[in-house]
C-alpha positions in Angstrom: 58.5 -83.7 -46.2 59.0 -80.9 -43.8 56.9 -78.3 -45.6 54.5 -77.9 -42.7 57.1 -77.2 -40.0 58.4 -73.6 -39.8 62.1 -73.1 -40.1 62.2 -71.4 -36.7 61.5 -74.7 -35.0 64.6 -76.3 -36.6 66.7 -73.2 -35.7 65.5 -73.3 -32.0 66.3 -77.1 -31.8 69.8 -76.6 -33.4 70.5 -73.7 -31.0 69.5 -75.7 -28.0 71.6 -78.6 -29.1 74.6 -76.3 -29.9 74.6 -74.7 -26.5 74.0 -78.0 -24.7 77.1 -79.3 -26.5 79.2 -76.2 -25.6 78.1 -76.4 -22.0 78.9 -80.2 -21.9 82.3 -79.5 -23.4 83.2 -76.8 -21.0 81.9 -78.3 -17.8 82.8 -82.0 -18.1 86.2 -83.4 -17.4 85.7 -86.8 -18.8 87.1 -87.2 -22.3 84.2 -89.4 -23.5 81.6 -86.9 -22.5 83.7 -84.1 -24.1 83.7 -86.2 -27.3 79.9 -86.6 -27.1 79.5 -82.9 -26.6 81.5 -82.2 -29.7 79.4 -84.6 -31.7 76.3 -82.8 -30.4 77.7 -79.5 -31.7 78.4 -81.1 -35.1 74.8 -82.5 -35.3 73.4 -79.0 -34.5 75.4 -77.7 -37.5 73.9 -80.4 -39.6 70.4 -79.4 -38.6 71.1 -75.9 -39.6 72.5 -77.0 -43.0 69.4 -79.0 -43.7 66.9 -76.3 -42.5 68.5 -73.5 -44.5 68.8 -75.7 -47.6 65.2 -76.6 -47.4 64.1 -73.0 -46.7 66.3 -71.1 -49.2 66.9 -73.6 -52.0 64.2 -76.3 -51.8 65.1 -77.8 -55.2 68.8 -78.0 -54.7 70.9 -80.3 -52.6 73.9 -78.2 -51.4 72.9 -78.4 -47.7 72.5 -82.2 -47.9 76.0 -82.6 -49.4 77.5 -80.3 -46.7 75.8 -82.4 -44.1 77.2 -85.6 -45.5 80.6 -84.1 -45.5 80.2 -83.0 -41.8 79.0 -86.5 -40.9 82.1 -88.1 -42.6 84.4 -85.7 -40.8 82.6 -86.3 -37.5 82.9 -90.1 -38.0 86.7 -89.9 -38.7 87.1 -87.5 -35.8 85.3 -89.8 -33.4 87.4 -92.8 -34.5 90.7 -90.9 -34.0 89.5 -89.5 -30.7 88.4 -92.9 -29.3 91.8 -94.3 -30.3 93.6 -91.5 -28.5 91.3 -91.9 -25.4 92.1 -95.7 -25.4 95.8 -95.0 -25.5 95.5 -92.4 -22.7 93.6 -94.9 -20.6 96.2 -97.5 -21.1 99.0 -95.1 -20.1 97.3 -93.3 -17.2 94.5 -95.7 -16.2 92.1 -92.7 -16.2 90.3 -90.6 -18.8 89.8 -87.4 -16.7 91.4 -84.4 -18.2 92.9 -83.1 -15.0 94.7 -86.4 -14.3 96.4 -86.5 -17.6 99.2 -83.9 -17.3 102.2 -85.5 -19.0 102.7 -85.8 -22.7 105.4 -88.2 -23.8 106.1 -89.8 -27.1 
């Protein structure tokens, strides 16, 4: 149980994770690190869902269900993104964003 931990600690952790993910997404040029930064942002949202659910509605499970939905979307997003990254690597032999400047079908 998380009854002894104040909700501010969870919000601070989620904020730090969110801004670390935004910083990683904006500054990195490798597609894999950009994908990991996106996952970090989604996990910070999950922490917020859990914390607010526990703080506002301790007997209900809405935040938990939203978190499960976010985890499912993140897993499918990661699978599709990794497939795209593999195809980009096969085509261009690099996964740097600046080096991939052509889009052909």
